C-alpha positions as a printed NumPy array, in Angstrom:
array([[ 179.924,  169.391,  -72.659],
       [ 181.951,  166.927,  -70.602],
       [ 185.405,  167.13 ,  -72.222],
       [ 187.153,  166.56 ,  -68.882],
       [ 185.837,  162.977,  -68.876],
       [ 187.587,  160.076,  -70.615],
       [ 186.529,  156.541,  -71.563],
       [ 188.549,  153.636,  -72.923],
       [ 186.741,  151.542,  -75.535],
       [ 188.286,  148.131,  -76.136],
       [ 187.469,  147.018,  -79.664],
       [ 186.498,  148.936,  -82.801],
       [ 183.73 ,  146.642,  -84.027],
       [ 180.164,  147.838,  -84.475],
       [ 179.379,  148.047,  -80.762],
       [ 182.642,  149.771,  -79.877],
       [ 182.215,  152.2  ,  -82.757],
       [ 178.685,  153.1  ,  -81.677],
       [ 179.642,  153.555,  -78.015],
       [ 182.626,  155.729,  -78.951],
       [ 180.546,  157.8  ,  -81.37 ],
       [ 177.715,  158.412,  -78.887],
       [ 180.139,  159.533,  -76.171],
       [ 182.347,  161.686,  -78.389],
       [ 179.329,  163.424,  -79.92 ],
       [ 178.434,  164.484,  -76.376],
       [ 181.836,  165.777,  -75.383],
       [ 183.441,  162.708,  -73.804],
       [ 187.028,  161.949,  -74.779],
       [ 187.361,  158.397,  -76.101],
       [ 190.464,  156.264,  -76.536],
       [ 189.743,  153.27 ,  -78.766],
       [ 192.11 ,  150.357,  -78.223],
       [ 191.993,  147.961,  -81.179],
       [ 194.353,  144.987,  -81.462],
       [ 194.335,  144.96 ,  -85.258],
       [ 196.659,  145.155,  -87.181],
       [ 199.147,  144.13 ,  -84.463],
       [ 197.048,  141.055,  -83.725],
       [ 194.33 ,  139.745,  -86.008],
       [ 191.521,  137.201,  -85.644],
       [ 190.589,  134.111,  -87.675],
       [ 187.836,  136.063,  -89.458],
       [ 189.067,  139.636,  -89.909],
       [ 190.945,  140.695,  -93.044],
       [ 191.549,  144.447,  -92.49 ],
       [ 192.531,  146.856,  -89.73 ],
       [ 189.474,  149.082,  -90.242],
       [ 186.734,  149.648,  -87.707],
       [ 183.363,  147.884,  -88.051],
       [ 184.562,  145.21 ,  -90.493],
       [ 181.72 ,  142.883,  -91.474],
       [ 183.021,  139.32 ,  -91.427],
       [ 180.067,  136.94 ,  -91.905],
       [ 177.689,  138.601,  -94.343],
       [ 177.086,  141.974,  -95.951],
       [ 173.384,  141.89 ,  -95.078],
       [ 171.84 ,  143.716,  -92.111],
       [ 168.65 ,  141.724,  -92.845],
       [ 165.135,  143.103,  -93.422],
       [ 164.695,  146.876,  -93.509],
       [ 160.907,  146.727,  -93.222],
       [ 159.909,  148.601,  -90.048],
       [ 156.197,  147.793,  -90.445],
       [ 156.323,  144.048,  -89.753],
       [ 159.913,  143.04 ,  -88.988],
       [ 161.657,  143.194,  -85.615],
       [ 165.069,  143.85 ,  -87.192],
       [ 163.59 ,  146.436,  -89.562],
       [ 162.061,  148.14 ,  -86.553],
       [ 165.466,  148.155,  -84.854],
       [ 166.919,  149.802,  -87.976],
       [ 164.293,  152.529,  -87.717],
       [ 164.95 ,  153.151,  -84.03 ],
       [ 168.701,  153.256,  -84.624],
       [ 168.248,  155.823,  -87.388],
       [ 166.124,  157.933,  -85.057],
       [ 168.833,  157.944,  -82.398],
       [ 171.599,  158.898,  -84.841],
       [ 173.302,  155.527,  -85.218],
       [ 176.645,  155.573,  -87.03 ],
       [ 175.951,  152.045,  -88.283],
       [ 172.774,  153.145,  -90.027],
       [ 174.45 ,  156.248,  -91.48 ],
       [ 177.078,  153.969,  -93.011],
       [ 174.519,  151.409,  -94.179],
       [ 172.34 ,  154.   ,  -95.907],
       [ 175.391,  155.546,  -97.573],
       [ 176.788,  152.243,  -98.891],
       [ 173.735,  150.047,  -99.481],
       [ 173.536,  147.707, -102.45 ],
       [ 170.423,  146.067, -103.997],
       [ 169.069,  143.16 , -101.932],
       [ 165.289,  143.138, -102.257],
       [ 163.682,  143.879,  -98.9  ],
       [ 166.982,  143.398,  -97.08 ],
       [ 169.496,  146.111,  -96.227],
       [ 172.796,  144.918,  -97.677],
       [ 175.927,  147.04 ,  -97.938],
       [ 179.17 ,  147.328,  -99.806],
       [ 181.422,  145.669,  -97.236],
       [ 184.539,  147.766,  -97.782],
       [ 182.64 ,  151.02 ,  -98.208],
       [ 180.647,  150.428,  -95.03 ],
       [ 183.737,  149.834,  -92.913],
       [ 185.629,  152.728,  -94.513],
       [ 182.722,  155.113,  -93.759],
       [ 182.719,  154.3  ,  -90.041],
       [ 186.507,  154.143,  -89.78 ],
       [ 186.819,  157.595,  -91.342],
       [ 184.173,  159.113,  -89.053],
       [ 185.857,  157.793,  -85.932],
       [ 189.432,  158.651,  -86.892],
       [ 188.526,  162.225,  -87.803],
       [ 186.513,  162.986,  -84.692],
       [ 188.469,  165.478,  -82.533],
       [ 187.606,  163.653,  -79.28 ],
       [ 188.448,  160.128,  -80.463],
       [ 191.958,  158.668,  -80.401],
       [ 192.868,  155.279,  -81.914],
       [ 195.563,  153.133,  -80.305],
       [ 196.742,  149.877,  -81.888],
       [ 197.136,  147.686,  -78.837],
       [ 196.107,  144.219,  -77.717],
       [ 194.508,  144.421,  -74.284],
       [ 195.376,  141.376,  -72.21 ],
       [ 193.902,  142.394,  -68.844],
       [ 190.793,  144.154,  -67.607],
       [ 191.285,  147.925,  -67.18 ],
       [ 192.247,  149.14 ,  -63.676],
       [ 189.776,  150.989,  -61.448],
       [ 191.029,  154.427,  -62.521],
       [ 190.093,  153.771,  -66.168],
       [ 186.411,  154.01 ,  -67.058],
       [ 186.056,  151.477,  -69.844],
       [ 183.728,  149.73 ,  -72.26 ],
       [ 184.744,  146.212,  -73.298],
       [ 183.429,  145.778,  -76.828],
       [ 185.952,  143.17 ,  -77.907],
       [ 183.357,  141.104,  -79.728],
       [ 182.848,  137.377,  -80.198],
       [ 186.476,  137.012,  -81.309],
       [ 188.015,  138.453,  -78.153],
       [ 191.721,  137.59 ,  -77.872],
       [ 192.562,  134.543,  -75.737],
       [ 194.481,  136.598,  -73.152],
       [ 191.59 ,  139.   ,  -72.542],
       [ 189.094,  136.137,  -72.443],
       [ 191.164,  134.469,  -69.739],
       [ 191.127,  137.716,  -67.758],
       [ 187.336,  137.909,  -68.109],
       [ 186.906,  134.279,  -67.119],
       [ 189.086,  134.8  ,  -64.06 ],
       [ 186.988,  137.798,  -63.008],
       [ 183.568,  136.275,  -63.687],
       [ 184.261,  132.9  ,  -62.136],
       [ 184.214,  131.155,  -65.487],
       [ 180.748,  132.34 ,  -66.49 ],
       [ 181.646,  132.307,  -70.178],
       [ 180.288,  130.119,  -72.944],
       [ 181.506,  129.373,  -76.444],
       [ 179.8  ,  128.693,  -79.723],
       [ 181.122,  128.336,  -83.245],
       [ 180.178,  130.748,  -86.014],
       [ 180.579,  129.96 ,  -89.724],
       [ 181.157,  132.256,  -92.718],
       [ 179.654,  131.862,  -96.213],
       [ 181.82 ,  131.845,  -99.366],
       [ 181.894,  134.76 , -101.825],
       [ 182.006,  134.104, -105.59 ],
       [ 183.319,  136.32 , -108.391],
       [ 180.217,  137.174, -110.404],
       [ 181.95 ,  136.91 , -113.772],
       [ 182.806,  133.262, -113.057],
       [ 179.125,  132.254, -112.762],
       [ 177.567,  130.342, -115.684],
       [ 174.469,  132.429, -116.479],
       [ 173.176,  129.803, -118.905],
       [ 172.468,  127.759, -115.768],
       [ 170.905,  130.464, -113.557],
       [ 168.817,  133.626, -113.604],
       [ 168.078,  136.879, -111.787],
       [ 164.973,  137.03 , -109.595],
       [ 163.949,  137.948, -106.054],
       [ 161.814,  135.369, -104.281],
       [ 158.117,  136.033, -105.019],
       [ 159.4  ,  138.975, -107.116],
       [ 159.885,  141.111, -104.009],
       [ 162.463,  143.802, -104.699],
       [ 164.507,  144.288, -107.843],
       [ 164.935,  141.216, -110.059],
       [ 168.717,  141.694, -110.06 ],
       [ 169.028,  141.414, -106.27 ],
       [ 169.554,  137.638, -106.363],
       [ 171.051,  135.132, -108.786],
       [ 169.272,  131.765, -108.605],
       [ 171.16 ,  128.532, -109.273],
       [ 168.824,  125.521, -109.745],
       [ 169.494,  121.847, -109.122],
       [ 167.594,  118.766, -110.279],
       [ 166.583,  116.096, -107.796],
       [ 169.647,  113.968, -108.593],
       [ 171.978,  116.971, -108.477],
       [ 170.545,  117.963, -105.098],
       [ 171.008,  114.581, -103.428],
       [ 174.475,  114.144, -104.951],
       [ 175.33 ,  117.57 , -103.543],
       [ 173.999,  116.681, -100.071],
       [ 175.956,  113.426, -100.063],
       [ 179.102,  115.354, -100.943],
       [ 178.408,  117.83 ,  -98.121],
       [ 178.011,  115.05 ,  -95.609],
       [ 181.142,  113.209,  -96.718],
       [ 183.438,  116.228,  -97.153],
       [ 186.404,  116.738,  -94.856],
       [ 185.527,  119.253,  -92.125],
       [ 187.427,  121.475,  -89.752],
       [ 188.149,  119.528,  -86.569],
       [ 188.173,  120.939,  -83.054],
       [ 190.239,  120.127,  -80.014],
       [ 188.818,  117.521,  -77.66 ],
       [ 188.149,  120.175,  -75.014],
       [ 186.083,  122.29 ,  -77.409],
       [ 182.377,  121.593,  -77.744],
       [ 180.888,  122.921,  -80.968],
       [ 177.587,  124.56 ,  -79.987],
       [ 176.31 ,  126.517,  -82.986],
       [ 173.937,  129.478,  -83.018],
       [ 170.86 ,  128.311,  -84.964],
       [ 170.798,  131.481,  -87.085],
       [ 174.241,  130.742,  -88.484],
       [ 174.448,  126.956,  -88.81 ],
       [ 177.04 ,  125.518,  -91.207],
       [ 175.324,  124.138,  -94.305],
       [ 176.607,  120.631,  -93.633],
       [ 175.321,  120.692,  -90.035],
       [ 171.861,  121.466,  -91.413],
       [ 172.217,  118.579,  -93.876],
       [ 173.108,  116.233,  -91.01 ],
       [ 169.619,  116.831,  -89.586],
       [ 168.114,  115.131,  -92.625],
       [ 168.809,  115.05 ,  -96.344],
       [ 165.708,  117.146,  -97.097],
       [ 166.416,  119.809,  -94.466],
       [ 168.049,  122.204,  -96.937],
       [ 164.904,  122.127,  -99.108],
       [ 163.127,  123.967,  -96.303],
       [ 166.053,  126.27 ,  -95.582],
       [ 168.628,  128.01 ,  -97.812],
       [ 167.894,  125.773, -100.846],
       [ 164.097,  126.031, -100.852],
       [ 162.779,  126.311, -104.438],
       [ 159.624,  128.314, -103.705],
       [ 158.682,  131.7  , -105.181],
       [ 161.001,  131.383, -108.171],
       [ 160.575,  130.437, -111.843],
       [ 163.434,  129.387, -114.108],
       [ 163.104,  131.377, -117.383],
       [ 165.408,  128.879, -119.105],
       [ 162.869,  126.139, -118.45 ],
       [ 159.662,  127.71 , -117.031],
       [ 157.582,  124.52 , -117.187],
       [ 159.928,  122.574, -114.906],
       [ 160.076,  123.445, -111.233],
       [ 163.648,  123.273, -109.862],
       [ 164.044,  120.695, -107.118],
       [ 166.377,  122.998, -105.161],
       [ 167.869,  126.474, -105.595],
       [ 170.991,  128.21 , -104.32 ],
       [ 170.717,  132.006, -104.126],
       [ 173.625,  134.401, -104.586],
       [ 173.262,  137.876, -103.079],
       [ 175.141,  141.01 , -104.137],
       [ 178.154,  141.494, -101.846],
       [ 179.687,  144.78 , -102.969],
       [ 178.551,  148.046, -104.525],
       [ 180.019,  147.319, -107.938],
       [ 178.253,  143.938, -107.987],
       [ 181.398,  142.041, -108.868],
       [ 181.013,  139.696, -105.898],
       [ 178.131,  137.461, -104.866],
       [ 177.828,  135.601, -101.555],
       [ 176.168,  132.22 , -101.207],
       [ 173.097,  132.886,  -99.07 ],
       [ 172.902,  130.578,  -96.059],
       [ 176.017,  128.615,  -97.066],
       [ 178.136,  129.096,  -93.977],
       [ 180.487,  126.153,  -93.781],
       [ 183.153,  124.346,  -91.77 ],
       [ 184.435,  122.345,  -94.754],
       [ 188.132,  122.621,  -95.511],
       [ 189.035,  124.965,  -98.358],
       [ 189.787,  122.344, -101.013],
       [ 186.563,  120.524, -100.182],
       [ 184.546,  123.735, -100.498],
       [ 185.753,  124.313, -104.039],
       [ 185.042,  120.71 , -105.002],
       [ 181.579,  120.499, -103.423],
       [ 180.259,  123.946, -104.327],
       [ 181.306,  123.478, -107.951],
       [ 178.828,  120.595, -108.092],
       [ 176.156,  123.322, -108.379],
       [ 175.713,  123.594, -112.18 ],
       [ 175.927,  127.405, -112.335],
       [ 179.096,  127.327, -110.221],
       [ 181.005,  124.59 , -112.044],
       [ 183.679,  127.098, -113.064],
       [ 183.255,  129.412, -110.084],
       [ 186.187,  131.358, -108.704],
       [ 185.974,  132.242, -105.032],
       [ 186.956,  135.65 , -103.69 ],
       [ 186.585,  134.245, -100.19 ],
       [ 186.017,  130.704,  -99.035],
       [ 183.915,  129.927,  -95.996],
       [ 185.394,  129.512,  -92.565],
       [ 184.578,  128.799,  -88.962],
       [ 185.65 ,  130.534,  -85.79 ],
       [ 184.872,  130.373,  -82.106],
       [ 182.662,  133.057,  -80.603],
       [ 182.783,  133.796,  -76.899],
       [ 180.171,  135.504,  -74.744],
       [ 179.43 ,  135.976,  -71.062],
       [ 176.3  ,  135.192,  -69.069],
       [ 175.255,  138.824,  -68.957],
       [ 172.112,  138.358,  -66.828],
       [ 174.174,  137.206,  -63.851],
       [ 177.566,  138.937,  -64.219],
       [ 176.386,  142.388,  -65.362],
       [ 174.174,  144.923,  -63.604],
       [ 171.272,  146.845,  -65.143],
       [ 173.7  ,  149.329,  -66.744],
       [ 175.628,  146.415,  -68.288],
       [ 178.529,  146.996,  -65.912],
       [ 180.559,  144.146,  -64.498],
       [ 179.154,  143.677,  -61.006],
       [ 182.57 ,  143.024,  -59.486],
       [ 184.198,  145.965,  -61.346],
       [ 181.498,  148.567,  -62.097],
       [ 183.922,  150.895,  -63.86 ],
       [ 183.854,  148.347,  -66.725],
       [ 180.832,  148.151,  -69.037],
       [ 180.365,  145.369,  -71.588],
       [ 178.935,  145.93 ,  -75.073],
       [ 178.109,  144.032,  -78.239],
       [ 178.202,  140.346,  -79.045],
       [ 180.315,  139.405,  -76.058],
       [ 177.195,  140.153,  -73.982],
       [ 175.101,  137.532,  -75.797],
       [ 173.286,  139.549,  -78.426],
       [ 173.494,  138.197,  -81.972],
       [ 173.608,  140.089,  -85.251],
       [ 175.27 ,  143.198,  -86.608],
       [ 172.573,  145.681,  -85.663],
       [ 171.799,  144.057,  -82.333],
       [ 175.483,  144.398,  -81.452],
       [ 175.498,  148.016,  -82.605],
       [ 172.351,  148.789,  -80.614],
       [ 173.948,  147.468,  -77.421],
       [ 176.922,  149.704,  -78.196],
       [ 174.554,  152.665,  -78.311],
       [ 172.958,  151.612,  -75.014],
       [ 176.333,  151.354,  -73.298],
       [ 177.224,  154.787,  -74.661],
       [ 174.046,  156.133,  -73.045],
       [ 174.674,  154.321,  -69.774],
       [ 178.333,  155.369,  -69.574],
       [ 177.522,  159.007,  -70.356],
       [ 174.907,  159.094,  -67.59 ],
       [ 177.311,  157.422,  -65.171],
       [ 180.046,  159.969,  -65.848],
       [ 177.738,  162.98 ,  -65.661],
       [ 175.772,  161.889,  -62.605],
       [ 172.457,  161.356,  -64.359],
       [ 169.839,  158.672,  -64.143],
       [ 170.02 ,  156.518,  -67.275],
       [ 166.768,  156.352,  -69.289],
       [ 165.932,  152.705,  -69.951],
       [ 164.48 ,  151.7  ,  -73.331],
       [ 160.821,  150.624,  -73.123],
       [ 160.357,  146.848,  -73.261],
       [ 157.865,  147.39 ,  -76.097],
       [ 160.584,  148.72 ,  -78.426],
       [ 163.293,  146.93 ,  -80.403],
       [ 166.01 ,  148.55 ,  -78.277],
       [ 164.149,  147.371,  -75.189],
       [ 163.745,  143.851,  -76.576],
       [ 167.5  ,  143.484,  -77.171],
       [ 168.208,  144.9  ,  -73.704],
       [ 165.683,  142.593,  -72.021],
       [ 167.402,  139.531,  -73.476],
       [ 170.642,  140.614,  -71.786],
       [ 168.834,  140.91 ,  -68.45 ],
       [ 166.669,  137.773,  -68.591],
       [ 168.068,  135.09 ,  -66.282],
       [ 165.057,  132.777,  -66.64 ],
       [ 167.04 ,  130.021,  -68.383],
       [ 170.511,  131.084,  -67.388],
       [ 172.026,  127.611,  -67.768],
       [ 170.978,  127.68 ,  -71.432],
       [ 171.716,  131.358,  -72.079],
       [ 172.483,  131.722,  -75.786],
       [ 173.023,  134.559,  -78.289],
       [ 169.76 ,  135.886,  -79.659],
       [ 168.679,  138.018,  -82.62 ],
       [ 165.985,  140.603,  -81.984],
       [ 162.546,  139.038,  -82.449],
       [ 158.998,  139.753,  -81.347],
       [ 159.221,  137.027,  -78.713],
       [ 161.563,  139.338,  -76.768],
       [ 159.125,  142.278,  -76.807],
       [ 156.662,  143.007,  -74.007],
       [ 153.41 ,  141.141,  -74.798],
       [ 150.685,  143.027,  -76.63 ],
       [ 147.72 ,  144.206,  -74.603],
       [ 144.635,  142.02 ,  -75.175],
       [ 142.229,  143.457,  -77.754],
       [ 138.494,  143.044,  -77.219],
       [ 135.903,  143.185,  -80.007],
       [ 132.691,  145.231,  -79.839],
       [ 130.931,  142.039,  -78.791],
       [ 133.301,  141.562,  -75.89 ],
       [ 135.304,  138.737,  -77.447],
       [ 139.079,  138.471,  -77.335],
       [ 140.674,  139.295,  -80.705],
       [ 143.548,  136.988,  -81.617],
       [ 145.972,  138.783,  -83.908],
       [ 147.869,  136.482,  -86.25 ],
       [ 150.653,  136.738,  -88.783],
       [ 151.185,  140.171,  -90.289],
       [ 148.484,  141.74 ,  -88.12 ],
       [ 150.339,  140.749,  -84.98 ],
       [ 153.686,  141.94 ,  -86.334],
       [ 152.164,  145.231,  -87.453],
       [ 150.711,  145.725,  -83.992],
       [ 154.115,  145.217,  -82.356],
       [ 155.719,  147.678,  -84.766],
       [ 153.036,  150.327,  -84.436],
       [ 153.16 ,  150.184,  -80.639],
       [ 156.961,  150.386,  -80.654],
       [ 156.954,  153.358,  -83.032],
       [ 154.794,  155.248,  -80.528],
       [ 156.519,  154.075,  -77.354],
       [ 160.028,  154.893,  -78.554],
       [ 159.331,  158.632,  -78.855],
       [ 159.401,  159.615,  -75.146],
       [ 162.639,  157.653,  -74.708],
       [ 164.218,  159.377,  -77.709],
       [ 163.187,  162.737,  -76.226],
       [ 165.096,  161.847,  -73.037],
       [ 168.159,  160.783,  -75.05 ],
       [ 168.096,  164.123,  -76.912],
       [ 168.609,  165.945,  -73.592],
       [ 171.892,  164.102,  -72.908],
       [ 174.2  ,  166.895,  -73.988]])
């Protein structure tokens, strides 16, 4: 045990929670400094740790052919607090792992606040910690302006901004079920996982026109809106072409309308369960920067939502991240101040579980630093290693952007040769399965090393 050691964790989001949990479970005292409720952000609504602000979905949970599902599996194997909470509060969502938002946050908040080696302090940090405070900055993509300025001053301005949008949430009992039906796409998962709201061709193009003409949130002249492609506002997608949404969140494939089975819907809006009691449904892929009044007007053009009541309207907020490959070292420490480690989305990872996984990595790295050990690095063939490699890859540093875990970040597969000496080209599911199988084997020696960190 290392109870004479102490670490400050700035931020109680997913990455901060994971870092604090990993350290405290191994005898390190942790002081979590969280600015909420003294100071809030444009997206947060509560003062609880690990609040999910954009979506209640952690995406695919399939570890056999999905990079994010594989990351879920690896996180479970390492004892992730995020995955404990997700498994305890999951709600139906087909092949995706979706959670009850409030229950998920409450689970993690309770675990942290009742750990004997973790102390919570409500405090907004406005400067980087001094040299005598070992710290992990896990302040997230909504880091307070004062702390961001301190980081910019220290890193020489190597920070970038992008804008992240939030999807609306609808009260389920306000949906017109005569105009929609339950079904998972291609009947994968339980039929009640998604509510499908169809539109005719005219309704679709009228809807797109309304999207394009609606009043939007405006930014200051000095702000450049550079969106992450995985979280584009619905109207930004529509600006790329009026048919774009038909190949994105409004694609009509894999679904049959039982109210009119002989007529194929021209477009479909899906609503996914947002809480355990299934009283709330979020509009899948409908992140938006429209003003509130415009959202109600435009989204009620969808026939099933003509009388919809919204529990939460969409919103947009600025995310900030640093150029990790050039300002951080291999242990994700600030090169100019190595007592400070950075974790989570501020490093340039993207996604709930990716952020949490970086929190786990920084917990590992900080523990090894404090106890004089050599930190075991995750293999590049694993999901943990893929997320880590993105944070270290300076190949296109001028265009460094947040990134979800994907097989393109993994170490390439070894060439496979047939019995006749010909190169075998794996495609589609075969290729994904090969990545997952290799990772499932390669992760084991690394997990064995992590298990010795006591």
